[in-house]
CHARMM internal coordinates of N, CA and C (Angstrom, degrees):
IC EDIT
DIST 1 N 1 CA 1.4515
DIST 1 CA 1 C 1.5220
ANGL 1 N 1 CA 1 C 108.56
DIST 1 C 2 N 1.3115
ANGL 1 CA 1 C 2 N 116.27
DIHE 1 N 1 CA 1 C 2 N 132.31
DIST 2 N 2 CA 1.4606
ANGL 1 C 2 N 2 CA 120.68
DIHE 1 CA 1 C 2 N 2 CA -179.24
DIST 2 CA 2 C 1.5202
ANGL 2 N 2 CA 2 C 110.91
DIHE 1 C 2 N 2 CA 2 C -74.94
DIST 2 C 3 N 1.3563
ANGL 2 CA 2 C 3 N 116.89
DIHE 2 N 2 CA 2 C 3 N 149.48
DIST 3 N 3 CA 1.4645
ANGL 2 C 3 N 3 CA 119.71
DIHE 2 CA 2 C 3 N 3 CA 175.97
DIST 3 CA 3 C 1.5254
ANGL 3 N 3 CA 3 C 109.95
DIHE 2 C 3 N 3 CA 3 C -56.56
DIST 3 C 4 N 1.3039
ANGL 3 CA 3 C 4 N 116.15
DIHE 3 N 3 CA 3 C 4 N 139.70
DIST 4 N 4 CA 1.4544
ANGL 3 C 4 N 4 CA 121.31
DIHE 3 CA 3 C 4 N 4 CA 178.08
DIST 4 CA 4 C 1.5152
ANGL 4 N 4 CA 4 C 113.81
DIHE 3 C 4 N 4 CA 4 C 88.19
DIST 4 C 5 N 1.3241
ANGL 4 CA 4 C 5 N 117.56
DIHE 4 N 4 CA 4 C 5 N -10.64
DIST 5 N 5 CA 1.4684
ANGL 4 C 5 N 5 CA 120.19
DIHE 4 CA 4 C 5 N 5 CA 178.74
DIST 5 CA 5 C 1.5208
ANGL 5 N 5 CA 5 C 106.96
DIHE 4 C 5 N 5 CA 5 C -106.59
DIST 5 C 6 N 1.3186
ANGL 5 CA 5 C 6 N 116.70
DIHE 5 N 5 CA 5 C 6 N 102.72
DIST 6 N 6 CA 1.4532
ANGL 5 C 6 N 6 CA 118.89
DIHE 5 CA 5 C 6 N 6 CA -173.01
DIST 6 CA 6 C 1.5225
ANGL 6 N 6 CA 6 C 112.30
DIHE 5 C 6 N 6 CA 6 C -90.13
DIST 6 C 7 N 1.2972
ANGL 6 CA 6 C 7 N 114.78
DIHE 6 N 6 CA 6 C 7 N 166.06
DIST 7 N 7 CA 1.4710
ANGL 6 C 7 N 7 CA 121.52
DIHE 6 CA 6 C 7 N 7 CA -176.06
DIST 7 CA 7 C 1.5196
ANGL 7 N 7 CA 7 C 112.83
DIHE 6 C 7 N 7 CA 7 C -70.33
DIST 7 C 8 N 1.3280
ANGL 7 CA 7 C 8 N 117.56
DIHE 7 N 7 CA 7 C 8 N -15.66
DIST 8 N 8 CA 1.4582
ANGL 7 C 8 N 8 CA 120.78
DIHE 7 CA 7 C 8 N 8 CA -177.43
DIST 8 CA 8 C 1.5222
ANGL 8 N 8 CA 8 C 113.16
DIHE 7 C 8 N 8 CA 8 C -89.24
DIST 8 C 9 N 1.3238
ANGL 8 CA 8 C 9 N 118.42
DIHE 8 N 8 CA 8 C 9 N 7.01
DIST 9 N 9 CA 1.4627
ANGL 8 C 9 N 9 CA 121.02
DIHE 8 CA 8 C 9 N 9 CA -177.25
DIST 9 CA 9 C 1.5139
ANGL 9 N 9 CA 9 C 111.23
DIHE 8 C 9 N 9 CA 9 C -60.20
DIST 9 C 10 N 1.3283
ANGL 9 CA 9 C 10 N 118.47
DIHE 9 N 9 CA 9 C 10 N -43.16
DIST 10 N 10 CA 1.4611
ANGL 9 C 10 N 10 CA 119.73
DIHE 9 CA 9 C 10 N 10 CA -179.26
DIST 10 CA 10 C 1.5261
ANGL 10 N 10 CA 10 C 110.62
DIHE 9 C 10 N 10 CA 10 C -67.20
DIST 10 C 11 N 1.3158
ANGL 10 CA 10 C 11 N 118.13
DIHE 10 N 10 CA 10 C 11 N -35.65
DIST 11 N 11 CA 1.4602
ANGL 10 C 11 N 11 CA 120.86
DIHE 10 CA 10 C 11 N 11 CA 176.59
DIST 11 CA 11 C 1.5200
ANGL 11 N 11 CA 11 C 110.37
DIHE 10 C 11 N 11 CA 11 C -66.05
DIST 11 C 12 N 1.3215
ANGL 11 CA 11 C 12 N 117.12
DIHE 11 N 11 CA 11 C 12 N -39.73
DIST 12 N 12 CA 1.4627
ANGL 11 C 12 N 12 CA 121.33
DIHE 11 CA 11 C 12 N 12 CA 178.15
DIST 12 CA 12 C 1.5271
ANGL 12 N 12 CA 12 C 110.21
DIHE 11 C 12 N 12 CA 12 C -62.43
DIST 12 C 13 N 1.3251
ANGL 12 CA 12 C 13 N 117.36
DIHE 12 N 12 CA 12 C 13 N -42.56
DIST 13 N 13 CA 1.4602
ANGL 12 C 13 N 13 CA 120.40
DIHE 12 CA 12 C 13 N 13 CA 179.40
DIST 13 CA 13 C 1.5231
ANGL 13 N 13 CA 13 C 111.22
DIHE 12 C 13 N 13 CA 13 C -62.53
DIST 13 C 14 N 1.3156
ANGL 13 CA 13 C 14 N 118.00
DIHE 13 N 13 CA 13 C 14 N -36.60
DIST 14 N 14 CA 1.4649
ANGL 13 C 14 N 14 CA 120.87
DIHE 13 CA 13 C 14 N 14 CA 179.90
DIST 14 CA 14 C 1.5216
ANGL 14 N 14 CA 14 C 112.15
DIHE 13 C 14 N 14 CA 14 C -65.68
DIST 14 C 15 N 1.3299
ANGL 14 CA 14 C 15 N 118.32
DIHE 14 N 14 CA 14 C 15 N -25.01
DIST 15 N 15 CA 1.4658
ANGL 14 C 15 N 15 CA 121.88
DIHE 14 CA 14 C 15 N 15 CA -178.87
DIST 15 CA 15 C 1.5236
ANGL 15 N 15 CA 15 C 113.21
DIHE 14 C 15 N 15 CA 15 C -83.77
DIST 15 C 16 N 1.2982
ANGL 15 CA 15 C 16 N 118.78
DIHE 15 N 15 CA 15 C 16 N -7.14
DIST 16 N 16 CA 1.4598
ANGL 15 C 16 N 16 CA 122.00
DIHE 15 CA 15 C 16 N 16 CA -178.05
DIST 16 CA 16 C 1.5217
ANGL 16 N 16 CA 16 C 111.84
DIHE 15 C 16 N 16 CA 16 C -75.17
DIST 16 C 17 N 1.3241
ANGL 16 CA 16 C 17 N 115.42
DIHE 16 N 16 CA 16 C 17 N 151.42
DIST 17 N 17 CA 1.4471
ANGL 16 C 17 N 17 CA 119.29
DIHE 16 CA 16 C 17 N 17 CA 170.68
DIST 17 CA 17 C 1.5275
ANGL 17 N 17 CA 17 C 107.61
DIHE 16 C 17 N 17 CA 17 C -73.67
DIST 17 C 18 N 1.3080
ANGL 17 CA 17 C 18 N 116.22
DIHE 17 N 17 CA 17 C 18 N 158.49
DIST 18 N 18 CA 1.4649
ANGL 17 C 18 N 18 CA 120.14
DIHE 17 CA 17 C 18 N 18 CA -179.86
DIST 18 CA 18 C 1.5267
ANGL 18 N 18 CA 18 C 111.52
DIHE 17 C 18 N 18 CA 18 C -57.64
DIST 18 C 19 N 1.3183
ANGL 18 CA 18 C 19 N 118.11
DIHE 18 N 18 CA 18 C 19 N -43.32
DIST 19 N 19 CA 1.4647
ANGL 18 C 19 N 19 CA 120.28
DIHE 18 CA 18 C 19 N 19 CA -176.55
DIST 19 CA 19 C 1.5252
ANGL 19 N 19 CA 19 C 110.89
DIHE 18 C 19 N 19 CA 19 C -69.32
DIST 19 C 20 N 1.3151
ANGL 19 CA 19 C 20 N 117.88
DIHE 19 N 19 CA 19 C 20 N -37.02
DIST 20 N 20 CA 1.4676
ANGL 19 C 20 N 20 CA 120.07
DIHE 19 CA 19 C 20 N 20 CA 179.43
DIST 20 CA 20 C 1.5244
ANGL 20 N 20 CA 20 C 109.88
DIHE 19 C 20 N 20 CA 20 C -69.74
DIST 20 C 21 N 1.3283
ANGL 20 CA 20 C 21 N 117.08
DIHE 20 N 20 CA 20 C 21 N -40.78
DIST 21 N 21 CA 1.4600
ANGL 20 C 21 N 21 CA 120.32
DIHE 20 CA 20 C 21 N 21 CA 177.49
DIST 21 CA 21 C 1.5268
ANGL 21 N 21 CA 21 C 110.30
DIHE 20 C 21 N 21 CA 21 C -63.32
DIST 21 C 22 N 1.3310
ANGL 21 CA 21 C 22 N 116.58
DIHE 21 N 21 CA 21 C 22 N -41.42
DIST 22 N 22 CA 1.4587
ANGL 21 C 22 N 22 CA 120.01
DIHE 21 CA 21 C 22 N 22 CA 177.71
DIST 22 CA 22 C 1.5339
ANGL 22 N 22 CA 22 C 110.36
DIHE 21 C 22 N 22 CA 22 C -60.81
DIST 22 C 23 N 1.3220
ANGL 22 CA 22 C 23 N 116.72
DIHE 22 N 22 CA 22 C 23 N -40.59
DIST 23 N 23 CA 1.4664
ANGL 22 C 23 N 23 CA 120.23
DIHE 22 CA 22 C 23 N 23 CA 177.47
DIST 23 CA 23 C 1.5189
ANGL 23 N 23 CA 23 C 111.78
DIHE 22 C 23 N 23 CA 23 C -61.34
DIST 23 C 24 N 1.3281
ANGL 23 CA 23 C 24 N 117.12
DIHE 23 N 23 CA 23 C 24 N -41.70
DIST 24 N 24 CA 1.4666
ANGL 23 C 24 N 24 CA 121.14
DIHE 23 CA 23 C 24 N 24 CA 178.65
DIST 24 CA 24 C 1.5267
ANGL 24 N 24 CA 24 C 110.34
DIHE 23 C 24 N 24 CA 24 C -64.38
DIST 24 C 25 N 1.3180
ANGL 24 CA 24 C 25 N 116.49
DIHE 24 N 24 CA 24 C 25 N -43.21
DIST 25 N 25 CA 1.4635
ANGL 24 C 25 N 25 CA 120.41
DIHE 24 CA 24 C 25 N 25 CA -179.90
DIST 25 CA 25 C 1.5247
ANGL 25 N 25 CA 25 C 111.12
DIHE 24 C 25 N 25 CA 25 C -65.53
DIST 25 C 26 N 1.3337
ANGL 25 CA 25 C 26 N 117.19
DIHE 25 N 25 CA 25 C 26 N -38.71
DIST 26 N 26 CA 1.4612
ANGL 25 C 26 N 26 CA 120.62
DIHE 25 CA 25 C 26 N 26 CA 177.57
DIST 26 CA 26 C 1.5296
ANGL 26 N 26 CA 26 C 111.06
DIHE 25 C 26 N 26 CA 26 C -65.90
DIST 26 C 27 N 1.3396
ANGL 26 CA 26 C 27 N 116.45
DIHE 26 N 26 CA 26 C 27 N -40.79
DIST 27 N 27 CA 1.4652
ANGL 26 C 27 N 27 CA 119.43
DIHE 26 CA 26 C 27 N 27 CA 176.62
DIST 27 CA 27 C 1.5184
ANGL 27 N 27 CA 27 C 110.59
DIHE 26 C 27 N 27 CA 27 C -61.99
DIST 27 C 28 N 1.3252
ANGL 27 CA 27 C 28 N 116.74
DIHE 27 N 27 CA 27 C 28 N -46.24
DIST 28 N 28 CA 1.4672
ANGL 27 C 28 N 28 CA 120.64
DIHE 27 CA 27 C 28 N 28 CA -179.69
DIST 28 CA 28 C 1.5279
ANGL 28 N 28 CA 28 C 110.56
DIHE 27 C 28 N 28 CA 28 C -60.80
DIST 28 C 29 N 1.3275
ANGL 28 CA 28 C 29 N 117.39
DIHE 28 N 28 CA 28 C 29 N -40.31
DIST 29 N 29 CA 1.4585
ANGL 28 C 29 N 29 CA 121.02
DIHE 28 CA 28 C 29 N 29 CA 178.69
DIST 29 CA 29 C 1.5181
ANGL 29 N 29 CA 29 C 112.04
DIHE 28 C 29 N 29 CA 29 C -63.80
DIST 29 C 30 N 1.3252
ANGL 29 CA 29 C 30 N 116.67
DIHE 29 N 29 CA 29 C 30 N -41.49
DIST 30 N 30 CA 1.4669
ANGL 29 C 30 N 30 CA 120.71
DIHE 29 CA 29 C 30 N 30 CA 179.51
DIST 30 CA 30 C 1.5351
ANGL 30 N 30 CA 30 C 110.79
DIHE 29 C 30 N 30 CA 30 C -67.16
DIST 30 C 31 N 1.3171
ANGL 30 CA 30 C 31 N 116.06
DIHE 30 N 30 CA 30 C 31 N -39.63
DIST 31 N 31 CA 1.4696
ANGL 30 C 31 N 31 CA 120.46
DIHE 30 CA 30 C 31 N 31 CA 178.34
DIST 31 CA 31 C 1.5250
ANGL 31 N 31 CA 31 C 109.58
DIHE 30 C 31 N 31 CA 31 C -63.34
DIST 31 C 32 N 1.3155
ANGL 31 CA 31 C 32 N 116.97
DIHE 31 N 31 CA 31 C 32 N -45.21
DIST 32 N 32 CA 1.4684
ANGL 31 C 32 N 32 CA 120.89
DIHE 31 CA 31 C 32 N 32 CA 179.13
DIST 32 CA 32 C 1.5273
ANGL 32 N 32 CA 32 C 111.14
DIHE 31 C 32 N 32 CA 32 C -65.44
DIST 32 C 33 N 1.3281
ANGL 32 CA 32 C 33 N 117.07
DIHE 32 N 32 CA 32 C 33 N -38.24
DIST 33 N 33 CA 1.4707
ANGL 32 C 33 N 33 CA 120.50
DIHE 32 CA 32 C 33 N 33 CA 178.63
DIST 33 CA 33 C 1.5325
ANGL 33 N 33 CA 33 C 110.97
DIHE 32 C 33 N 33 CA 33 C -63.82
DIST 33 C 34 N 1.3303
ANGL 33 CA 33 C 34 N 116.49
DIHE 33 N 33 CA 33 C 34 N -27.02
DIST 34 N 34 CA 1.4639
ANGL 33 C 34 N 34 CA 121.25
DIHE 33 CA 33 C 34 N 34 CA 177.81
DIST 34 CA 34 C 1.5283
ANGL 34 N 34 CA 34 C 111.86
DIHE 33 C 34 N 34 CA 34 C -82.43
DIST 34 C 35 N 1.3298
ANGL 34 CA 34 C 35 N 116.40
DIHE 34 N 34 CA 34 C 35 N 0.50
DIST 35 N 35 CA 1.4591
ANGL 34 C 35 N 35 CA 120.25
DIHE 34 CA 34 C 35 N 35 CA 176.55
DIST 35 CA 35 C 1.5185
ANGL 35 N 35 CA 35 C 115.44
DIHE 34 C 35 N 35 CA 35 C 94.22
DIST 35 C 36 N 1.3226
ANGL 35 CA 35 C 36 N 116.85
DIHE 35 N 35 CA 35 C 36 N 5.03
DIST 36 N 36 CA 1.4587
ANGL 35 C 36 N 36 CA 120.89
DIHE 35 CA 35 C 36 N 36 CA 178.25
DIST 36 CA 36 C 1.5309
ANGL 36 N 36 CA 36 C 109.37
DIHE 35 C 36 N 36 CA 36 C -96.91
DIST 36 C 37 N 1.3231
ANGL 36 CA 36 C 37 N 116.49
DIHE 36 N 36 CA 36 C 37 N 168.06
DIST 37 N 37 CA 1.4543
ANGL 36 C 37 N 37 CA 122.93
DIHE 36 CA 36 C 37 N 37 CA 173.71
DIST 37 CA 37 C 1.5232
ANGL 37 N 37 CA 37 C 107.68
DIHE 36 C 37 N 37 CA 37 C -93.06
DIST 37 C 38 N 1.3246
ANGL 37 CA 37 C 38 N 117.38
DIHE 37 N 37 CA 37 C 38 N 147.64
DIST 38 N 38 CA 1.4629
ANGL 37 C 38 N 38 CA 121.35
DIHE 37 CA 37 C 38 N 38 CA -179.99
DIST 38 CA 38 C 1.5229
ANGL 38 N 38 CA 38 C 109.74
DIHE 37 C 38 N 38 CA 38 C -136.54
DIST 38 C 39 N 1.3311
ANGL 38 CA 38 C 39 N 115.28
DIHE 38 N 38 CA 38 C 39 N 135.65
DIST 39 N 39 CA 1.4665
ANGL 38 C 39 N 39 CA 122.16
DIHE 38 CA 38 C 39 N 39 CA 175.30
DIST 39 CA 39 C 1.5153
ANGL 39 N 39 CA 39 C 108.49
DIHE 38 C 39 N 39 CA 39 C -128.97
DIST 39 C 40 N 1.3128
ANGL 39 CA 39 C 40 N 116.67
DIHE 39 N 39 CA 39 C 40 N 144.65
DIST 40 N 40 CA 1.4585
ANGL 39 C 40 N 40 CA 121.97
DIHE 39 CA 39 C 40 N 40 CA 177.32
DIST 40 CA 40 C 1.5205
ANGL 40 N 40 CA 40 C 110.43
DIHE 39 C 40 N 40 CA 40 C -92.91
DIST 40 C 41 N 1.3474
ANGL 40 CA 40 C 41 N 115.72
DIHE 40 N 40 CA 40 C 41 N 145.24
DIST 41 N 41 CA 1.4657
ANGL 40 C 41 N 41 CA 123.39
DIHE 40 CA 40 C 41 N 41 CA 172.68
DIST 41 CA 41 C 1.5200
ANGL 41 N 41 CA 41 C 113.10
DIHE 40 C 41 N 41 CA 41 C 54.36
DIST 41 C 42 N 1.3235
ANGL 41 CA 41 C 42 N 116.28
DIHE 41 N 41 CA 41 C 42 N 62.45
DIST 42 N 42 CA 1.4637
ANGL 41 C 42 N 42 CA 121.63
DIHE 41 CA 41 C 42 N 42 CA 177.91
DIST 42 CA 42 C 1.5218
ANGL 42 N 42 CA 42 C 108.60
DIHE 41 C 42 N 42 CA 42 C -102.47
DIST 42 C 43 N 1.3365
ANGL 42 CA 42 C 43 N 115.67
DIHE 42 N 42 CA 42 C 43 N 124.61
DIST 43 N 43 CA 1.4619
ANGL 42 C 43 N 43 CA 121.40
DIHE 42 CA 42 C 43 N 43 CA -179.22
DIST 43 CA 43 C 1.5228
ANGL 43 N 43 CA 43 C 110.73
DIHE 42 C 43 N 43 CA 43 C -100.47
DIST 43 C 44 N 1.3328
ANGL 43 CA 43 C 44 N 115.41
DIHE 43 N 43 CA 43 C 44 N 152.37
DIST 44 N 44 CA 1.4608
ANGL 43 C 44 N 44 CA 121.00
DIHE 43 CA 43 C 44 N 44 CA 172.30
DIST 44 CA 44 C 1.5222
ANGL 44 N 44 CA 44 C 108.11
DIHE 43 C 44 N 44 CA 44 C -63.78
DIST 44 C 45 N 1.3180
ANGL 44 CA 44 C 45 N 116.59
DIHE 44 N 44 CA 44 C 45 N 152.05
DIST 45 N 45 CA 1.4579
ANGL 44 C 45 N 45 CA 121.32
DIHE 44 CA 44 C 45 N 45 CA -179.64
DIST 45 CA 45 C 1.5262
ANGL 45 N 45 CA 45 C 111.85
DIHE 44 C 45 N 45 CA 45 C -56.18
DIST 45 C 46 N 1.3400
ANGL 45 CA 45 C 46 N 116.90
DIHE 45 N 45 CA 45 C 46 N -34.31
DIST 46 N 46 CA 1.4671
ANGL 45 C 46 N 46 CA 119.78
DIHE 45 CA 45 C 46 N 46 CA -179.47
DIST 46 CA 46 C 1.5285
ANGL 46 N 46 CA 46 C 112.72
DIHE 45 C 46 N 46 CA 46 C -91.33
DIST 46 C 47 N 1.3282
ANGL 46 CA 46 C 47 N 117.02
DIHE 46 N 46 CA 46 C 47 N 1.52
DIST 47 N 47 CA 1.4641
ANGL 46 C 47 N 47 CA 121.03
DIHE 46 CA 46 C 47 N 47 CA 177.92
DIST 47 CA 47 C 1.5113
ANGL 47 N 47 CA 47 C 114.75
DIHE 46 C 47 N 47 CA 47 C 76.94
DIST 47 C 48 N 1.3241
ANGL 47 CA 47 C 48 N 118.46
DIHE 47 N 47 CA 47 C 48 N 10.22
DIST 48 N 48 CA 1.4680
ANGL 47 C 48 N 48 CA 121.12
DIHE 47 CA 47 C 48 N 48 CA -175.91
DIST 48 CA 48 C 1.5267
ANGL 48 N 48 CA 48 C 113.46
DIHE 47 C 48 N 48 CA 48 C -76.14
DIST 48 C 49 N 1.3130
ANGL 48 CA 48 C 49 N 118.49
DIHE 48 N 48 CA 48 C 49 N -16.80
DIST 49 N 49 CA 1.4674
ANGL 48 C 49 N 49 CA 121.92
DIHE 48 CA 48 C 49 N 49 CA 177.55
DIST 49 CA 49 C 1.5161
ANGL 49 N 49 CA 49 C 109.55
DIHE 48 C 49 N 49 CA 49 C -155.97
DIST 49 C 50 N 1.3261
ANGL 49 CA 49 C 50 N 115.47
DIHE 49 N 49 CA 49 C 50 N 163.43
DIST 50 N 50 CA 1.4587
ANGL 49 C 50 N 50 CA 122.55
DIHE 49 CA 49 C 50 N 50 CA 177.15
DIST 50 CA 50 C 1.5200
ANGL 50 N 50 CA 50 C 108.16
DIHE 49 C 50 N 50 CA 50 C -140.41
DIST 50 C 51 N 1.3183
ANGL 50 CA 50 C 51 N 116.52
DIHE 50 N 50 CA 50 C 51 N 128.08
DIST 51 N 51 CA 1.4643
ANGL 50 C 51 N 51 CA 121.90
DIHE 50 CA 50 C 51 N 51 CA 177.15
DIST 51 CA 51 C 1.5229
ANGL 51 N 51 CA 51 C 108.53
DIHE 50 C 51 N 51 CA 51 C -89.85
DIST 51 C 52 N 1.3128
ANGL 51 CA 51 C 52 N 116.96
DIHE 51 N 51 CA 51 C 52 N 133.93
DIST 52 N 52 CA 1.4647
ANGL 51 C 52 N 52 CA 119.61
DIHE 51 CA 51 C 52 N 52 CA 172.69
DIST 52 CA 52 C 1.5186
ANGL 52 N 52 CA 52 C 109.23
DIHE 51 C 52 N 52 CA 52 C -60.96
DIST 52 C 53 N 1.3296
ANGL 52 CA 52 C 53 N 115.77
DIHE 52 N 52 CA 52 C 53 N -45.39
DIST 53 N 53 CA 1.4649
ANGL 52 C 53 N 53 CA 121.54
DIHE 52 CA 52 C 53 N 53 CA 176.31
DIST 53 CA 53 C 1.5244
ANGL 53 N 53 CA 53 C 107.40
DIHE 52 C 53 N 53 CA 53 C -135.89
DIST 53 C 54 N 1.3290
ANGL 53 CA 53 C 54 N 116.16
DIHE 53 N 53 CA 53 C 54 N 128.04
DIST 54 N 54 CA 1.4615
ANGL 53 C 54 N 54 CA 121.10
DIHE 53 CA 53 C 54 N 54 CA 175.96
DIST 54 CA 54 C 1.5184
ANGL 54 N 54 CA 54 C 107.82
DIHE 53 C 54 N 54 CA 54 C -105.50
DIST 54 C 55 N 1.3219
ANGL 54 CA 54 C 55 N 116.03
DIHE 54 N 54 CA 54 C 55 N 121.02
DIST 55 N 55 CA 1.4614
ANGL 54 C 55 N 55 CA 121.88
DIHE 54 CA 54 C 55 N 55 CA 177.95
DIST 55 CA 55 C 1.5233
ANGL 55 N 55 CA 55 C 108.46
DIHE 54 C 55 N 55 CA 55 C -99.14
DIST 55 C 56 N 1.3231
ANGL 55 CA 55 C 56 N 116.37
DIHE 55 N 55 CA 55 C 56 N 134.77
DIST 56 N 56 CA 1.4596
ANGL 55 C 56 N 56 CA 122.36
DIHE 55 CA 55 C 56 N 56 CA 177.86
DIST 56 CA 56 C 1.5176
ANGL 56 N 56 CA 56 C 108.37
DIHE 55 C 56 N 56 CA 56 C -126.63
DIST 56 C 57 N 1.3255
ANGL 56 CA 56 C 57 N 115.77
DIHE 56 N 56 CA 56 C 57 N 130.26
DIST 57 N 57 CA 1.4650
ANGL 56 C 57 N 57 CA 120.57
DIHE 56 CA 56 C 57 N 57 CA -179.38
DIST 57 CA 57 C 1.5217
ANGL 57 N 57 CA 57 C 110.49
DIHE 56 C 57 N 57 CA 57 C -62.66
DIST 57 C 58 N 1.3317
ANGL 57 CA 57 C 58 N 117.18
DIHE 57 N 57 CA 57 C 58 N 157.27
DIST 58 N 58 CA 1.4656
ANGL 57 C 58 N 58 CA 120.26
DIHE 57 CA 57 C 58 N 58 CA -178.74
DIST 58 CA 58 C 1.5272
ANGL 58 N 58 CA 58 C 114.03
DIHE 57 C 58 N 58 CA 58 C -56.52
DIST 58 C 59 N 1.3379
ANGL 58 CA 58 C 59 N 116.86
DIHE 58 N 58 CA 58 C 59 N -31.88
DIST 59 N 59 CA 1.4668
ANGL 58 C 59 N 59 CA 119.65
DIHE 58 CA 58 C 59 N 59 CA 179.40
DIST 59 CA 59 C 1.5272
ANGL 59 N 59 CA 59 C 112.85
DIHE 58 C 59 N 59 CA 59 C -86.21
DIST 59 C 60 N 1.3483
ANGL 59 CA 59 C 60 N 116.92
DIHE 59 N 59 CA 59 C 60 N -3.17
DIST 60 N 60 CA 1.4571
ANGL 59 C 60 N 60 CA 121.89
DIHE 59 CA 59 C 60 N 60 CA 178.83
DIST 60 CA 60 C 1.5190
ANGL 60 N 60 CA 60 C 114.79
DIHE 59 C 60 N 60 CA 60 C 75.70
DIST 60 C 61 N 1.3149
ANGL 60 CA 60 C 61 N 117.22
DIHE 60 N 60 CA 60 C 61 N 5.53
DIST 61 N 61 CA 1.4623
ANGL 60 C 61 N 61 CA 121.64
DIHE 60 CA 60 C 61 N 61 CA -176.65
DIST 61 CA 61 C 1.5340
ANGL 61 N 61 CA 61 C 113.71
DIHE 60 C 61 N 61 CA 61 C -82.60
DIST 61 C 62 N 1.3323
ANGL 61 CA 61 C 62 N 116.64
DIHE 61 N 61 CA 61 C 62 N -28.35
DIST 62 N 62 CA 1.4658
ANGL 61 C 62 N 62 CA 120.21
DIHE 61 CA 61 C 62 N 62 CA -176.34
DIST 62 CA 62 C 1.5220
ANGL 62 N 62 CA 62 C 110.34
DIHE 61 C 62 N 62 CA 62 C -122.08
DIST 62 C 63 N 1.3342
ANGL 62 CA 62 C 63 N 114.63
DIHE 62 N 62 CA 62 C 63 N 141.76
DIST 63 N 63 CA 1.4652
ANGL 62 C 63 N 63 CA 121.08
DIHE 62 CA 62 C 63 N 63 CA 175.66
DIST 63 CA 63 C 1.5177
ANGL 63 N 63 CA 63 C 107.95
DIHE 62 C 63 N 63 CA 63 C -130.80
DIST 63 C 64 N 1.3182
ANGL 63 CA 63 C 64 N 115.70
DIHE 63 N 63 CA 63 C 64 N 145.18
DIST 64 N 64 CA 1.4533
ANGL 63 C 64 N 64 CA 121.08
DIHE 63 CA 63 C 64 N 64 CA -179.61
DIST 64 CA 64 C 1.5302
ANGL 64 N 64 CA 64 C 108.49
DIHE 63 C 64 N 64 CA 64 C -140.39
DIST 64 C 65 N 1.3194
ANGL 64 CA 64 C 65 N 116.39
DIHE 64 N 64 CA 64 C 65 N 125.77
DIST 65 N 65 CA 1.4672
ANGL 64 C 65 N 65 CA 121.58
DIHE 64 CA 64 C 65 N 65 CA 179.01
DIST 65 CA 65 C 1.5262
ANGL 65 N 65 CA 65 C 109.61
DIHE 64 C 65 N 65 CA 65 C -89.39
DIST 65 C 66 N 1.3351
ANGL 65 CA 65 C 66 N 115.39
DIHE 65 N 65 CA 65 C 66 N 135.65
DIST 66 N 66 CA 1.4646
ANGL 65 C 66 N 66 CA 122.13
DIHE 65 CA 65 C 66 N 66 CA 178.62
DIST 66 CA 66 C 1.5186
ANGL 66 N 66 CA 66 C 108.71
DIHE 65 C 66 N 66 CA 66 C -120.42
DIST 66 C 67 N 1.3194
ANGL 66 CA 66 C 67 N 115.83
DIHE 66 N 66 CA 66 C 67 N 143.07
DIST 67 N 67 CA 1.4547
ANGL 66 C 67 N 67 CA 122.48
DIHE 66 CA 66 C 67 N 67 CA -178.07
DIST 67 CA 67 C 1.5250
ANGL 67 N 67 CA 67 C 109.49
DIHE 66 C 67 N 67 CA 67 C -124.85
DIST 67 C 68 N 1.3137
ANGL 67 CA 67 C 68 N 116.27
DIHE 67 N 67 CA 67 C 68 N 127.33
DIST 68 N 68 CA 1.4682
ANGL 67 C 68 N 68 CA 121.38
DIHE 67 CA 67 C 68 N 68 CA 176.74
DIST 68 CA 68 C 1.5343
ANGL 68 N 68 CA 68 C 108.95
DIHE 67 C 68 N 68 CA 68 C -85.72
DIST 68 C 69 N 1.2996
ANGL 68 CA 68 C 69 N 116.31
DIHE 68 N 68 CA 68 C 69 N 127.31
DIST 69 N 69 CA 1.4648
ANGL 68 C 69 N 69 CA 121.25
DIHE 68 CA 68 C 69 N 69 CA 178.83
DIST 69 CA 69 C 1.5209
ANGL 69 N 69 CA 69 C 108.92
DIHE 68 C 69 N 69 CA 69 C -117.91
DIST 69 C 70 N 1.2746
ANGL 69 CA 69 C 70 N 115.19
DIHE 69 N 69 CA 69 C 70 N 143.40
DIST 70 N 70 CA 1.4622
ANGL 69 C 70 N 70 CA 119.39
DIHE 69 CA 69 C 70 N 70 CA 177.87
DIST 70 CA 70 C 1.5154
ANGL 70 N 70 CA 70 C 110.32
DIHE 69 C 70 N 70 CA 70 C -139.06
DIST 70 C 71 N 1.2962
ANGL 70 CA 70 C 71 N 115.62
DIHE 70 N 70 CA 70 C 71 N 153.36
DIST 71 N 71 CA 1.4587
ANGL 70 C 71 N 71 CA 120.38
DIHE 70 CA 70 C 71 N 71 CA 175.17
DIST 71 CA 71 C 1.5186
ANGL 71 N 71 CA 71 C 107.64
DIHE 70 C 71 N 71 CA 71 C -148.59
DIST 71 C 72 N 1.2937
ANGL 71 CA 71 C 72 N 114.39
DIHE 71 N 71 CA 71 C 72 N 153.03
DIST 72 N 72 CA 1.4584
ANGL 71 C 72 N 72 CA 118.46
DIHE 71 CA 71 C 72 N 72 CA 178.48
DIST 72 CA 72 C 1.5180
ANGL 72 N 72 CA 72 C 109.28
DIHE 71 C 72 N 72 CA 72 C -78.05
DIST 72 C 73 N 1.3107
ANGL 72 CA 72 C 73 N 115.53
DIHE 72 N 72 CA 72 C 73 N 151.64
DIST 73 N 73 CA 1.4633
ANGL 72 C 73 N 73 CA 118.66
DIHE 72 CA 72 C 73 N 73 CA 176.22
DIST 73 CA 73 C 1.5145
ANGL 73 N 73 CA 73 C 108.03
DIHE 72 C 73 N 73 CA 73 C -108.46
DIST 73 C 74 N 1.2807
ANGL 73 CA 73 C 74 N 114.97
DIHE 73 N 73 CA 73 C 74 N 128.11
DIST 74 N 74 CA 1.4498
ANGL 73 C 74 N 74 CA 120.07
DIHE 73 CA 73 C 74 N 74 CA 179.96
DIST 74 CA 74 C 1.5326
ANGL 74 N 74 CA 74 C 111.94
DIHE 73 C 74 N 74 CA 74 C 98.96
DIST 74 C 75 N 1.3069
ANGL 74 CA 74 C 75 N 115.66
DIHE 74 N 74 CA 74 C 75 N 173.87
DIST 75 N 75 CA 1.4698
ANGL 74 C 75 N 75 CA 120.31
DIHE 74 CA 74 C 75 N 75 CA -176.34
DIST 75 CA 75 C 1.5052
ANGL 75 N 75 CA 75 C 113.43
DIHE 74 C 75 N 75 CA 75 C -73.45
END
COOR INIT
IC SEED 1 N 1 CA 1 C
IC BUILD
């Protein structure tokens, strides 16, 4: 298991709403289409944060955390 990828990632994914999970999957697909690597639910080694999607450059030198946000429309 890579550092920052905790064992609870699959449990975290199960708690997502369908629309939020779809947003994460769409982000991961776009990141991969751009030639980067993408992982879902990656936590910091110290547990201080968790990225919905972690993007890593092809050379492994750069990482970028992405967060899926959702809101209801209407009252």
